[in-house]
N, C-alpha and C positions, 0 to 999 in steps of 0.2 A: 504494500500500500504506500503510495507516495505521501510525502509529508503534508502537502496541501490537503490530501484526503482526510488525514487525521484532524487537521484544523477544521475542515468542513463538517466532519462528524461532531466534533466538540461544540462548534458554534451552533449546529442544529439543535443540540441538546440545550444549549443556553437559550436559544429562541423558544423552544418548547417550554422551558421554565418561565420565561418572560410571559408567554401566553397564559400559562396556568395561573400565574400570579397577577395577571392583568396589568403588567408593567410595559410601558413603551420605552424607547431608547433614552429619552430625556430622564425618565424616572430612574432607570438603571444607572445611567451615567451619574446622576446625583448621589445615589446610594454608594457608588464606587468611588466617588470623589474624582471622576474623570471628566474630560471635555466631551461634550456631545458629539462634536465633529470627529474626534478621534474614535469614539465608540462606533459611530455610524460607518466610518471607513473600515474598521475591523470586521464588523458584522456583515458588511457588503463584500468582503474579500478583497478590498482595495489596499489594505495594509495587513501585514502578517500579524497573527495572533501570538502574543508572547505568553510564557508560562505565568508571569505575574498578572497579566491582564485576565487570563483564564481563571486563576484562583480568586481574583478580585470579583469577577462576575459570579462565580460559584458562591462566594461568601455573601455578596449582596443579594443574591436570589435565595440564599439558604437552601441550596441544593445538596442532597446527599449523594454519595458515590453511587448508590443504587439507582437513583434517578438519572444519573449521568451514564449508567451502564458500565461503570468502572468497578474494579475490585474494592471491597469495603476497606481494605488496609490502606488505601490512599487517603482516607479520612484522617488517619493518624499523621500522615506526612503533611497534609495541609495544616493541621492544628499545630504541629511542631514548627512549621515554617512561620505561621502567624505569631507564635510565641517568641520567636527569635528576633522579631523586629522591634 
């Protein structure tokens, strides 16, 4: 699977989370503390998705690893990274 395909998969899960929670890009950007135009470009595939952006989106949406279709042990990784900051 190409790298861009992984990003597309993850961004698709983020979009699903936004829809389930009734959030638009502006609301998600505000929760993340990010610029709306930056988030728009990432969600549109115009800018690459970084790991930091992905975890900020997941945290802002309060998504579980299961909702993302990822192994549950990634939750511990995300929590440990957040605590290191």
